[in-house]
C-alpha positions as CSV (number, residue, x, y, z in Angstrom):
1,M,28.0,17.6,73.2
2,N,31.1,18.4,71.1
3,K,30.5,15.2,69.1
4,L,26.8,16.1,68.6
5,K,27.9,19.6,67.5
6,H,30.4,18.1,65.1
7,V,27.7,15.9,63.5
8,F,25.3,18.8,63.3
9,L,27.9,21.0,61.6
10,T,28.9,18.3,59.2
11,A,25.3,17.7,58.2
12,L,24.8,21.5,57.8
13,I,27.8,21.7,55.6
14,F,26.5,18.8,53.5
15,V,23.1,20.2,53.1
16,S,24.5,23.7,52.3
17,A,26.8,22.1,49.7
18,T,23.9,20.2,48.2
19,V,21.8,23.3,47.9
20,V,24.6,25.2,46.3
21,T,25.3,22.4,43.9
22,Q,21.7,22.1,43.0
23,A,21.5,25.9,42.5
24,Q,24.6,25.9,40.3
25,S,23.1,23.0,38.3
26,Q,19.8,24.8,37.9
27,K,21.7,28.0,36.9
28,K,23.8,26.0,34.4
29,T,20.7,24.4,33.0
30,K,19.0,27.8,32.6
31,Q,22.1,29.1,30.8
32,N,22.0,26.3,28.2
33,P,20.6,27.7,25.0
34,I,17.2,26.4,23.8
35,V,17.5,25.0,20.3
36,T,14.6,26.4,18.2
37,G,13.1,25.2,15.0
38,V,14.8,28.2,13.3
39,Q,18.2,26.8,14.4
40,D,17.3,23.3,13.4
41,R,16.4,24.5,9.9
42,E,19.6,26.5,9.6
43,Y,21.5,23.3,10.5
44,W,19.6,21.2,7.9
45,V,20.2,23.9,5.3
46,N,23.9,24.1,5.9
47,L,24.3,20.4,6.0
48,L,22.3,19.8,2.8
49,Y,24.3,22.5,1.1
50,K,27.6,20.9,2.3
51,I,26.6,17.5,0.9
52,S,25.0,18.6,-2.4
53,S,27.1,21.6,-3.5
54,P,30.2,19.6,-4.6
55,V,28.0,17.6,-7.0
56,I,25.9,20.5,-8.3
57,L,28.6,23.2,-8.6
58,N,31.1,20.9,-10.3
59,L,28.4,19.7,-12.7
60,S,27.6,23.3,-13.5
61,N,31.3,24.0,-14.2
62,S,31.8,20.8,-16.3
63,T,34.2,19.5,-13.7
64,L,32.3,16.7,-12.0
65,K,34.1,13.9,-13.7
66,K,37.4,15.7,-13.2
67,N,37.0,16.5,-9.5
68,M,34.7,13.9,-7.9
69,P,36.8,11.1,-6.4
70,L,35.9,7.5,-7.1
71,E,35.9,5.2,-4.1
72,V,34.7,1.6,-4.6
73,P,34.3,-1.3,-2.2
74,P,37.4,-3.4,-1.4
75,G,38.1,-5.9,-4.2
76,Q,36.0,-4.1,-6.8
77,K,37.5,-2.6,-9.9
78,P,36.8,1.1,-10.7
79,D,36.4,0.7,-14.5
80,F,32.7,-0.2,-14.3
81,F,31.9,2.4,-11.7
82,K,33.4,5.2,-13.9
83,K,30.5,4.5,-16.3
84,V,27.7,5.0,-13.8
85,T,28.9,6.8,-10.6
86,Y,28.4,10.3,-11.9
87,L,24.8,9.9,-12.9
88,E,24.3,8.3,-9.5
89,A,25.6,11.4,-7.8
90,V,23.5,13.8,-9.9
91,G,20.2,11.9,-10.0
92,R,20.2,11.2,-6.3
93,T,21.3,14.7,-5.3
94,M,18.6,16.2,-7.5
95,A,15.8,14.1,-5.9
96,G,16.9,15.2,-2.5
97,V,17.3,18.9,-3.1
98,A,14.3,19.3,-5.4
99,P,11.6,20.2,-2.8
100,W,13.9,22.8,-1.2
101,L,14.9,24.3,-4.5
102,A,11.2,24.6,-5.4
103,L,10.6,27.2,-2.7
104,P,10.3,30.8,-4.0
105,D,13.3,33.2,-3.9
106,D,13.8,35.5,-0.9
107,D,16.6,37.7,0.4
108,T,17.6,35.5,3.3
109,K,20.9,33.8,3.6
110,E,19.1,30.5,3.0
111,G,17.3,32.0,0.0
112,Q,20.6,33.0,-1.5
113,M,22.0,29.5,-1.0
114,R,18.9,28.0,-2.6
115,K,19.1,30.3,-5.6
116,T,22.8,29.6,-6.1
117,L,22.2,25.8,-6.2
118,R,19.1,26.1,-8.3
119,T,20.8,28.3,-10.9
120,A,23.9,26.0,-11.0
121,L,21.8,22.9,-11.2
122,L,19.8,24.2,-14.2
123,K,23.1,24.8,-16.0
124,G,24.4,21.5,-14.8
125,I,21.4,19.6,-16.2
126,A,22.1,21.1,-19.6
127,N,25.7,20.0,-19.4
128,A,24.7,16.5,-18.3
129,V,22.8,15.8,-21.6
130,D,25.1,17.7,-23.9
131,P,27.2,15.1,-25.8
132,A,29.9,17.7,-26.4
133,N,30.3,18.5,-22.7
134,P,33.0,16.9,-20.5
135,D,30.3,16.0,-18.0
136,Y,27.9,14.4,-20.4
137,L,26.4,11.6,-18.3
138,N,25.9,8.0,-19.4
139,F,22.3,7.0,-19.9
140,R,23.1,4.7,-22.9
141,T,25.0,1.7,-21.5
142,E,24.8,-0.5,-18.4
143,S,21.7,-1.2,-16.4
144,Q,22.5,1.1,-13.5
145,P,21.4,4.3,-15.3
146,I,17.8,3.0,-15.2
147,V,18.0,3.6,-11.4
148,D,19.6,7.0,-11.4
149,A,17.5,8.4,-14.2
150,A,14.6,7.5,-12.0
151,Y,15.8,9.7,-9.2
152,M,16.3,12.5,-11.8
153,A,12.8,11.9,-13.0
154,Q,11.6,12.1,-9.4
155,A,13.3,15.4,-9.0
156,F,11.5,16.8,-12.0
157,L,8.2,15.5,-10.7
158,R,8.9,17.0,-7.3
159,A,9.9,20.5,-8.6
160,P,8.6,20.9,-12.1
161,K,8.5,24.7,-12.0
162,A,12.0,25.0,-10.5
163,L,13.9,22.3,-12.4
164,W,12.0,21.4,-15.5
165,E,10.1,24.4,-16.9
166,P,13.1,26.8,-16.9
167,L,15.2,24.4,-19.1
168,D,15.6,25.4,-22.7
169,A,13.9,23.4,-25.5
170,V,17.0,21.7,-26.7
171,T,17.9,20.4,-23.2
172,K,14.3,19.2,-22.6
173,A,14.4,17.3,-25.9
174,R,17.8,15.8,-25.1
175,I,16.5,14.6,-21.7
176,A,13.5,12.9,-23.3
177,E,15.8,11.1,-25.7
178,E,18.1,9.9,-23.0
179,F,15.2,8.5,-21.0
180,K,13.8,6.7,-24.1
181,A,17.3,5.2,-24.6
182,L,16.9,3.4,-21.2
183,R,14.4,1.1,-22.8
184,T,17.2,-1.0,-24.4
185,R,18.0,-2.6,-21.1
186,S,16.2,-4.2,-18.1
187,G,17.2,-4.6,-14.5
188,A,16.6,-6.8,-11.4
189,Y,13.3,-8.3,-10.6
190,N,12.6,-6.1,-7.6
191,N,12.3,-2.4,-6.9
192,W,14.0,-1.8,-10.3
193,L,10.6,-2.4,-11.9
194,L,9.5,0.8,-10.2
195,F,12.6,2.7,-11.5
196,A,11.6,1.8,-15.1
197,G,8.0,2.7,-14.3
198,I,8.7,6.1,-13.0
199,N,11.0,6.9,-15.9
200,E,8.0,6.2,-18.2
201,V,5.5,8.3,-16.1
202,F,7.9,11.2,-16.2
203,L,7.9,11.0,-20.0
204,L,4.1,10.9,-19.8
205,S,4.1,13.9,-17.5
206,I,6.0,16.0,-20.1
207,G,3.8,15.0,-23.0
208,E,6.0,12.3,-24.4
209,Q,4.9,8.8,-25.5
210,A,5.3,6.4,-22.5
211,D,5.7,2.7,-22.6
212,P,2.5,1.3,-21.1
213,V,3.9,-2.1,-20.6
214,R,6.7,-0.9,-18.3
215,I,4.1,1.2,-16.3
216,E,1.7,-1.6,-16.0
217,F,4.3,-4.2,-15.0
218,A,5.7,-1.9,-12.3
219,K,2.2,-1.2,-11.0
220,R,1.1,-4.8,-10.8
221,K,4.2,-6.3,-9.3
222,I,4.8,-3.7,-6.6
223,L,1.2,-4.0,-5.5
224,E,1.5,-7.8,-5.5
225,W,4.6,-7.5,-3.2
226,Y,2.7,-5.6,-0.5
227,Q,3.1,-7.6,2.7
228,G,0.8,-5.6,5.0
229,D,1.1,-3.1,7.8
230,G,3.0,-0.6,5.6
231,W,5.7,-3.0,4.3
232,Y,6.4,-4.1,0.8
233,S,8.8,-6.9,-0.1
234,D,11.6,-5.9,-2.5
235,G,10.8,-8.5,-5.1
236,P,9.3,-12.0,-4.4
237,S,11.3,-12.4,-1.1
238,F,11.1,-10.0,1.9
239,S,14.2,-8.3,3.0
240,M,14.4,-6.5,6.4
241,D,16.2,-3.3,5.3
242,Y,15.4,0.3,4.5
243,Y,14.4,-0.1,0.8
244,N,10.8,0.8,1.7
245,S,12.2,4.2,2.4
246,Y,15.1,4.4,0.0
247,V,12.8,3.6,-3.0
248,I,9.5,1.9,-2.7
249,H,7.1,4.1,-0.8
250,P,8.2,7.6,-2.0
251,M,8.6,6.5,-5.6
252,L,5.4,4.5,-5.7
253,V,3.5,7.5,-4.3
254,D,5.0,9.8,-7.0
255,F,4.4,7.2,-9.6
256,F,0.7,6.9,-8.8
257,K,0.3,10.7,-8.5
258,V,1.2,11.2,-12.2
259,L,-1.0,8.3,-13.2
260,A,-4.0,9.5,-11.1
261,D,-3.6,13.1,-12.5
262,K,-3.6,11.7,-16.0
263,K,-6.7,9.5,-15.2
264,R,-4.7,6.4,-15.9
265,V,-5.5,4.9,-12.5
266,P,-8.3,5.5,-10.0
267,I,-7.4,8.2,-7.3
268,E,-8.0,5.4,-4.7
269,M,-4.8,3.7,-5.8
270,Y,-2.8,6.8,-5.1
271,D,-4.7,7.3,-1.7
272,T,-3.9,3.8,-0.7
273,A,-0.2,4.2,-1.5
274,V,-0.1,7.4,0.6
275,K,-1.8,5.6,3.5
276,R,0.7,2.8,3.4
277,M,3.6,5.2,3.3
278,T,2.1,7.0,6.3
279,R,1.9,3.8,8.2
280,Y,5.5,2.9,7.3
281,S,6.5,6.4,8.5
282,E,5.4,5.4,12.0
283,F,8.0,2.7,12.1
284,S,10.6,5.1,10.8
285,E,9.9,7.6,13.6
286,R,10.0,4.9,16.3
287,M,13.4,3.6,15.1
288,I,15.0,6.8,16.3
289,S,16.5,5.9,19.6
290,P,16.5,8.4,22.6
291,E,20.2,9.0,21.8
292,G,19.6,9.9,18.2
293,T,20.7,6.6,16.6
294,Y,18.9,4.0,14.4
295,P,19.7,0.4,13.6
296,A,22.4,-0.1,10.9
297,M,20.7,-3.1,9.4
298,G,20.2,-4.5,5.9
299,R,21.6,-3.5,2.5
300,S,22.9,-0.1,1.6
301,V,23.4,1.4,5.1
302,T,26.0,3.7,3.4
303,Y,23.0,5.7,2.2
304,R,22.8,7.2,5.7
305,T,19.9,9.7,6.1
306,A,18.0,8.3,3.1
307,V,16.6,6.0,5.8
308,F,14.2,8.9,6.6
309,Q,13.0,9.7,3.0
310,A,9.5,8.2,3.5
311,L,9.1,9.9,6.9
312,G,10.2,13.2,5.4
313,Q,8.0,12.9,2.4
314,V,5.0,12.2,4.7
315,A,5.9,15.3,6.6
316,L,6.3,17.3,3.4
317,M,2.9,16.3,2.3
318,N,1.4,17.2,5.7
319,K,0.2,13.6,6.1
320,L,1.9,12.6,9.4
321,P,-0.2,10.3,11.6
322,S,-2.2,12.2,14.2
323,Q,-0.1,11.0,17.1
324,I,3.2,12.1,15.5
325,S,3.7,15.8,15.6
326,P,5.8,17.6,13.0
327,A,8.0,18.9,15.9
328,Q,8.8,15.5,17.1
329,V,9.8,14.4,13.6
330,R,12.0,17.4,13.3
331,S,13.6,16.9,16.7
332,G,14.2,13.2,16.2
333,V,15.7,13.5,12.7
334,T,17.8,16.5,13.7
335,I,19.5,14.7,16.5
336,V,20.2,11.8,14.1
337,M,21.9,14.3,11.7
338,H,23.9,15.8,14.5
339,R,25.0,12.3,15.7
340,M,25.8,11.1,12.2
341,F,27.5,14.2,10.7
342,D,29.0,16.0,13.7
343,Q,30.4,12.9,15.4
344,C,31.4,10.9,12.4
345,T,33.9,11.9,9.7
346,N,31.7,11.3,6.7
347,F,33.5,13.8,4.3
348,D,36.9,13.7,2.8
349,K,39.3,16.7,2.9
350,D,37.6,18.1,-0.2
351,G,34.0,17.7,1.1
352,W,32.9,14.6,-0.8
353,L,31.1,11.8,1.1
354,V,33.2,8.7,1.9
355,L,32.1,5.1,1.8
356,G,30.7,4.1,5.2
357,F,28.0,4.7,7.8
358,C,29.8,6.5,10.6
359,G,33.0,7.7,9.0
360,S,35.1,5.8,6.5
361,Q,34.1,2.1,6.6
362,P,34.6,0.9,3.0
363,G,34.2,-2.7,4.1
364,I,30.5,-2.3,4.7
365,A,29.8,-1.0,1.2
366,D,27.8,-3.2,-1.0
367,V,29.3,-4.4,-4.3
368,Y,27.2,-2.0,-6.3
369,T,28.2,1.1,-4.2
370,S,30.6,3.8,-5.2
371,T,31.0,7.5,-4.3
372,G,28.1,8.6,-6.4
373,S,25.7,6.1,-4.7
374,L,26.2,7.9,-1.3
375,Y,24.3,11.0,-2.4
376,M,21.1,9.1,-1.6
377,A,21.7,10.8,1.8
378,T,20.1,14.0,0.4
379,L,16.8,12.2,0.4
380,G,16.5,12.6,4.1
381,F,16.1,16.3,3.8
382,L,12.7,16.5,2.0
383,P,11.0,18.5,4.8
384,L,13.2,21.5,3.8
385,G,10.6,21.9,1.0
386,L,8.2,23.1,3.8
387,P,8.6,26.9,4.2
388,A,10.3,28.3,7.2
389,D,7.0,29.5,8.7
390,N,5.5,26.0,8.6
391,A,4.7,24.3,12.0
392,F,7.4,21.7,11.2
393,W,9.9,24.5,11.8
394,T,8.2,26.9,14.1
395,A,6.7,24.5,16.8
396,P,8.8,24.0,20.0
397,A,11.0,21.0,20.1
398,E,9.3,17.8,21.2
399,D,10.5,14.4,22.3
400,W,10.0,11.6,19.7
401,T,8.4,8.3,20.5
402,A,11.4,6.3,21.7
403,K,12.5,9.2,23.9
404,K,9.1,9.4,25.4
405,A,9.0,5.7,26.0
406,W,12.4,5.4,27.7
407,S,11.8,8.4,29.9
408,G,8.5,7.2,31.3
409,Q,6.2,9.6,29.4
410,P,2.9,8.5,27.8
411,F,3.2,7.3,24.2
412,K,0.8,5.7,21.8
413,K,0.5,1.9,21.7
414,D,1.2,0.5,18.3
415,Y,-1.0,-2.0,16.4
416,H,-1.2,-3.6,13.0
417,V,-3.0,-1.6,10.4
418,E,-5.0,-3.0,7.5
419,Y,-4.7,-1.2,4.2
């Protein structure tokens, strides 16, 4: 009887302890704060400001060349990079922040941050094309400026009222001349054709004479390189990397938007480009693992969050596929940002980005990469161009596709799409 009583008491203690543990666990779970879209947006804003402000504020103060460090891949000499890295930093940063800076002013903390950067950037743009300024940027030599002028052009196309129209007449004329000077050089036989093309359609958009040959060549070759199911090859050969997001889809859509608006191509060409980018965005969303990582594959992985430019642009345009909600995109990309920028030391002591993917990993940098190149990361923040009351930011958090799949939830089957 004593033995039975002992067993009973032991079981009772175990059950009681289990109930207490479960209750404590439930209580702890209930105490965990629920992360809202408002908090997500605040995180995005603060992170984008942290990344972009060293470039923009220094350019505004004519101290970019003085203060921006120059880190290059092992074995590469810095002399060449000094000619191109600063325009890289400026053009790429501009393209990433443009949709956010295009939002109207308000009295919020975010609104004040936005106004500070926009005001500084307008001053900085004037400095960048003033030959007498210490931060006069190089558009005139080397081929690389074709690339980074294209990102600057994309910024003007994304936010004309915020970044182009407020500029004074002298600055506008200087920008046009710098873009025309790019015609003395050519680049690689791949996505670079699109860089040259968008530089010309930017000139077209501001009433300048554009080179029709560069526009036509870019249009024909990129369309010829479409492989199907939302993927373009980057030149004649297919490369499994993220250049469909870094460059091809977003820039091609913006390229065709100008041409369609100017009645230079049928609107159907623009619509097809948007459909293809939308399809590609499905792959981008599915690449976010349940833990908030994505594959570090292909060239230029040091561009970090630029991987999600195409997905972000589709969200910005309110063109997400019906089975992908804005909230699951926000939730998925947000956890990637936390994983990449909270757990990896991606900034130096002065707040500049360092060569690497997760922290300082200079050995993985491509031979064409330097400090300025890294500001492609800002391209992952395009949804900040959606106002704070948009469903992208107000809807409750939602699991993204991979998280649904690996937790036993229903998720959409994926099939090849013909466009």
